[in-house]
TORLUMGU-558503 format. One record per residue (C-alpha): x negated, y negated, z negated. Coordinates in Angstrom, 1 decimal, decimal comma, m for minus. Layout:
<node east="X" north="Y" up="Z"/>
...
! end
This chain:
<node east="m15,6" north="m32,1" up="7,6"/>
<node east="m19,2" north="m34,0" up="7,8"/>
<node east="m20,9" north="m34,6" up="4,4"/>
<node east="m24,5" north="m35,7" up="3,9"/>
<node east="m26,7" north="m35,3" up="0,8"/>
<node east="m29,6" north="m37,7" up="0,7"/>
<node east="m31,9" north="m36,2" up="m2,1"/>
<node east="m35,2" north="m38,0" up="m1,0"/>
<node east="m34,0" north="m41,6" up="m0,6"/>
<node east="m37,6" north="m42,8" up="0,0"/>
<node east="m36,9" north="m46,7" up="m0,4"/>
<node east="m35,0" north="m46,1" up="m3,7"/>
<node east="m37,7" north="m43,9" up="m4,9"/>
<node east="m40,2" north="m46,5" up="m4,0"/>
<node east="m38,3" north="m48,9" up="m6,3"/>
<node east="m38,1" north="m46,4" up="m9,1"/>
<node east="m41,8" north="m45,8" up="m9,0"/>
<node east="m42,7" north="m49,5" up="m8,8"/>
<node east="m40,6" north="m50,3" up="m11,9"/>
<node east="m42,3" north="m47,9" up="m14,1"/>
<node east="m45,8" north="m47,8" up="m12,6"/>
<node east="m46,0" north="m51,6" up="m13,1"/>
<node east="m44,1" north="m51,4" up="m16,4"/>
<node east="m41,4" north="m53,8" up="m15,2"/>
<node east="m38,5" north="m54,8" up="m17,2"/>
<node east="m35,9" north="m55,9" up="m14,8"/>
<node east="m32,6" north="m57,3" up="m16,1"/>
<node east="m29,1" north="m56,1" up="m15,0"/>
<node east="m25,9" north="m54,7" up="m16,1"/>
<node east="m26,0" north="m51,6" up="m13,8"/>
<node east="m29,6" north="m50,4" up="m13,4"/>
<node east="m30,6" north="m46,8" up="m13,1"/>
<node east="m32,1" north="m45,0" up="m16,0"/>
<node east="m35,8" north="m44,0" up="m16,3"/>
<node east="m37,4" north="m41,6" up="m14,1"/>
<node east="m37,8" north="m37,8" up="m15,2"/>
<node east="m41,4" north="m37,7" up="m13,9"/>
<node east="m43,0" north="m40,8" up="m15,1"/>
<node east="m45,7" north="m41,9" up="m12,9"/>
<node east="m49,2" north="m43,1" up="m14,3"/>
<node east="m49,2" north="m46,7" up="m15,2"/>
<node east="m51,2" north="m48,8" up="m12,5"/>
<node east="m54,3" north="m50,3" up="m13,9"/>
<node east="m54,5" north="m53,0" up="m11,7"/>
<node east="m53,3" north="m56,4" up="m13,4"/>
<node east="m50,8" north="m58,5" up="m12,0"/>
<node east="m50,3" north="m62,3" up="m13,1"/>
<node east="m47,6" north="m63,0" up="m15,4"/>
<node east="m46,2" north="m65,2" up="m12,4"/>
<node east="m46,0" north="m62,0" up="m10,3"/>
<node east="m44,5" north="m60,1" up="m13,0"/>
<node east="m41,8" north="m62,3" up="m13,5"/>
<node east="m41,1" north="m62,7" up="m9,7"/>
<node east="m41,0" north="m58,9" up="m9,3"/>
<node east="m38,7" north="m58,5" up="m12,5"/>
<node east="m36,3" north="m61,1" up="m11,2"/>
<node east="m36,4" north="m59,5" up="m7,6"/>
<node east="m36,1" north="m56,0" up="m8,6"/>
<node east="m32,3" north="m55,5" up="m9,2"/>
<node east="m31,4" north="m57,4" up="m6,2"/>
<node east="m33,7" north="m55,4" up="m3,9"/>
<node east="m32,4" north="m52,2" up="m5,5"/>
<node east="m28,9" north="m53,2" up="m4,9"/>
<node east="m29,6" north="m54,0" up="m1,2"/>
<node east="m31,6" north="m50,9" up="m0,7"/>
<node east="m28,9" north="m48,7" up="m2,6"/>
<node east="m26,1" north="m50,1" up="m0,2"/>
<node east="m28,2" north="m49,7" up="2,9"/>
<node east="m29,0" north="m46,0" up="1,6"/>
<node east="m25,3" north="m45,3" up="1,4"/>
<node east="m24,1" north="m46,7" up="4,5"/>
<node east="m22,9" north="m44,8" up="7,4"/>
<node east="m25,6" north="m44,4" up="10,1"/>
<node east="m24,8" north="m46,5" up="13,3"/>
<node east="m26,2" north="m44,2" up="15,9"/>
<node east="m25,5" north="m46,8" up="18,5"/>
<node east="m28,2" north="m48,8" up="17,1"/>
<node east="m30,7" north="m46,1" up="18,2"/>
<node east="m29,5" north="m46,3" up="21,8"/>
<node east="m29,7" north="m50,1" up="21,8"/>
<node east="m33,1" north="m50,0" up="20,6"/>
<node east="m34,2" north="m47,6" up="23,5"/>
<node east="m32,8" north="m50,4" up="25,7"/>
<node east="m34,9" north="m53,3" up="24,2"/>
<node east="m38,7" north="m54,3" up="25,1"/>
<node east="m41,5" north="m53,7" up="22,8"/>
<node east="m42,3" north="m56,7" up="20,5"/>
<node east="m39,1" north="m58,4" up="21,5"/>
<node east="m37,1" north="m60,4" up="18,8"/>
<node east="m34,0" north="m58,2" up="19,6"/>
<node east="m36,0" north="m54,9" up="19,0"/>
<node east="m37,5" north="m56,4" up="15,6"/>
<node east="m33,9" north="m57,1" up="14,4"/>
<node east="m32,7" north="m53,9" up="15,5"/>
<node east="m35,4" north="m52,2" up="13,7"/>
<node east="m34,8" north="m54,2" up="10,6"/>
<node east="m31,0" north="m53,0" up="10,5"/>
<node east="m32,1" north="m49,4" up="11,2"/>
<node east="m34,7" north="m49,5" up="8,5"/>
<node east="m32,8" north="m51,6" up="6,1"/>
<node east="m34,3" north="m53,9" up="3,3"/>
<node east="m37,2" north="m52,6" up="1,3"/>
<node east="m39,6" north="m53,9" up="m1,5"/>
<node east="m42,4" north="m53,9" up="1,3"/>
<node east="m40,4" north="m56,2" up="3,7"/>
<node east="m40,3" north="m59,0" up="0,8"/>
<node east="m43,6" north="m58,4" up="m1,1"/>
<node east="m45,7" north="m56,5" up="1,2"/>
<node east="m46,9" north="m52,9" up="0,7"/>
<node east="m50,1" north="m53,6" up="m1,6"/>
<node east="m48,4" north="m52,6" up="m4,8"/>
<node east="m48,1" north="m49,1" up="m3,4"/>
<node east="m51,8" north="m48,9" up="m2,4"/>
<node east="m52,6" north="m46,8" up="m5,6"/>
<node east="m53,6" north="m43,2" up="m6,6"/>
<node east="m50,7" north="m43,5" up="m9,2"/>
<node east="m48,3" north="m43,8" up="m6,1"/>
<node east="m49,9" north="m41,2" up="m3,9"/>
<node east="m50,0" north="m38,7" up="m6,7"/>
<node east="m46,3" north="m39,2" up="m8,0"/>
<node east="m45,0" north="m39,0" up="m4,3"/>
<node east="m46,8" north="m35,6" up="m3,8"/>
<node east="m45,6" north="m34,3" up="m6,9"/>
<node east="m42,1" north="m35,2" up="m5,7"/>
<node east="m42,5" north="m33,6" up="m2,3"/>
<node east="m43,9" north="m30,4" up="m3,9"/>
<node east="m41,0" north="m30,3" up="m6,5"/>
<node east="m38,4" north="m30,9" up="m3,5"/>
<node east="m39,9" north="m28,3" up="m1,4"/>
<node east="m39,7" north="m25,8" up="m4,2"/>
<node east="m36,0" north="m26,8" up="m5,0"/>
<node east="m35,0" north="m26,6" up="m1,1"/>
<node east="m35,9" north="m22,9" up="m1,0"/>
<node east="m33,9" north="m22,0" up="m4,2"/>
<node east="m30,8" north="m24,2" up="m3,4"/>
<node east="m29,9" north="m23,0" up="0,2"/>
<node east="m27,4" north="m20,3" up="m1,2"/>
<node east="m26,5" north="m21,8" up="m4,5"/>
<node east="m26,1" north="m25,5" up="m3,5"/>
<node east="m23,9" north="m27,7" up="m5,6"/>
<node east="m21,8" north="m28,4" up="m2,6"/>
<node east="m21,1" north="m24,7" up="m2,1"/>
<node east="m20,7" north="m24,3" up="m5,8"/>
<node east="m18,2" north="m27,2" up="m6,3"/>
<node east="m16,7" north="m27,3" up="m3,0"/>
<node east="m12,7" north="m28,1" up="m4,0"/>
<node east="m14,1" north="m31,1" up="m5,9"/>
<node east="m16,3" north="m32,1" up="m2,8"/>
<node east="m13,4" north="m31,7" up="m0,5"/>
<node east="m11,2" north="m34,0" up="m2,9"/>
<node east="m14,0" north="m36,5" up="m2,8"/>
<node east="m14,2" north="m36,3" up="0,7"/>
<node east="m10,4" north="m37,2" up="1,2"/>
<node east="m11,0" north="m40,2" up="m0,5"/>
<node east="m13,6" north="m41,3" up="1,6"/>
<node east="m16,9" north="m40,1" up="0,4"/>
<node east="m19,0" north="m38,8" up="3,2"/>
<node east="m22,5" north="m39,2" up="1,2"/>
<node east="m24,2" north="m38,2" up="m2,0"/>
<node east="m27,3" north="m40,0" up="m2,9"/>
<node east="m29,6" north="m38,5" up="m5,5"/>
<node east="m32,4" north="m40,1" up="m7,6"/>
<node east="m34,8" north="m38,2" up="m10,0"/>
<node east="m33,9" north="m40,1" up="m13,3"/>
<node east="m32,9" north="m39,0" up="m16,5"/>
<node east="m29,4" north="m38,4" up="m17,9"/>
<node east="m26,3" north="m39,3" up="m16,0"/>
<node east="m25,7" north="m42,1" up="m13,7"/>
<node east="m22,9" north="m42,2" up="m11,2"/>
<node east="m22,1" north="m45,1" up="m9,2"/>
<node east="m20,3" north="m45,8" up="m5,9"/>
<node east="m22,9" north="m47,8" up="m3,9"/>
<node east="m20,7" north="m48,2" up="m0,7"/>
<node east="m17,1" north="m47,4" up="0,2"/>
<node east="m18,3" north="m43,8" up="1,6"/>
<node east="m21,4" north="m43,0" up="m0,7"/>
<node east="m21,8" north="m41,8" up="m4,3"/>
<node east="m25,1" north="m42,4" up="m6,2"/>
<node east="m25,9" north="m39,7" up="m8,9"/>
<node east="m29,0" north="m38,4" up="m10,8"/>
<node east="m30,4" north="m35,1" up="m9,8"/>
<node east="m29,5" north="m33,7" up="m13,1"/>
<node east="m25,7" north="m34,6" up="m12,7"/>
<node east="m25,7" north="m32,9" up="m9,4"/>
<node east="m27,4" north="m29,8" up="m10,7"/>
<node east="m24,9" north="m29,5" up="m13,5"/>
<node east="m21,5" north="m28,2" up="m12,1"/>
<node east="m19,3" north="m29,9" up="m14,8"/>
<node east="m21,1" north="m33,0" up="m14,7"/>
<node east="m21,1" north="m33,1" up="m10,8"/>
<node east="m17,2" north="m32,3" up="m10,6"/>
<node east="m16,7" north="m35,2" up="m12,9"/>
<node east="m18,8" north="m37,4" up="m10,7"/>
<node east="m17,0" north="m36,5" up="m7,8"/>
<node east="m13,6" north="m37,1" up="m9,4"/>
<node east="m14,6" north="m40,6" up="m10,3"/>
<node east="m14,0" north="m41,7" up="m6,7"/>
<node east="m10,6" north="m40,2" up="m6,2"/>
! end
């Protein structure tokens, strides 16, 4: 039985930070809740046109990044990459498939060049490192192993977590479930989330 927990999905975290740091109000039926650790609002003003473009693009980029995050890793891509020439179009395409869609690919990385982002990322890393030490023996997967096995039998091989408020459980690919950290930490809620895929 192989099962992956992605509790630091960098590209999803970037999108969650961006939404709150720039106070975006994207529209959609199935968007994740707000972050538990609210970042500082970025002081740099963006034009109304840029804001509208970002708000329109955010749900689409979120869904694309979530699907890539949940996808099974194709290890053959890494082998193919080693056989391509530096700077070749083939290598560029393979890297794009490995990395997947990102906000930066479409809009550049300037939005992330801010102390709000750096501070928020560091706080997340620090909290994650503390929790890793605490969770090793008491991991939610050990705690709720019977329910995890049932979910695995239905094809779930990956759980992706996001540090957002409350409950938010979605099947983002055929094999992956997206939940909040709070859902994964609470045994009853995690068992319910795992049971939604059966």
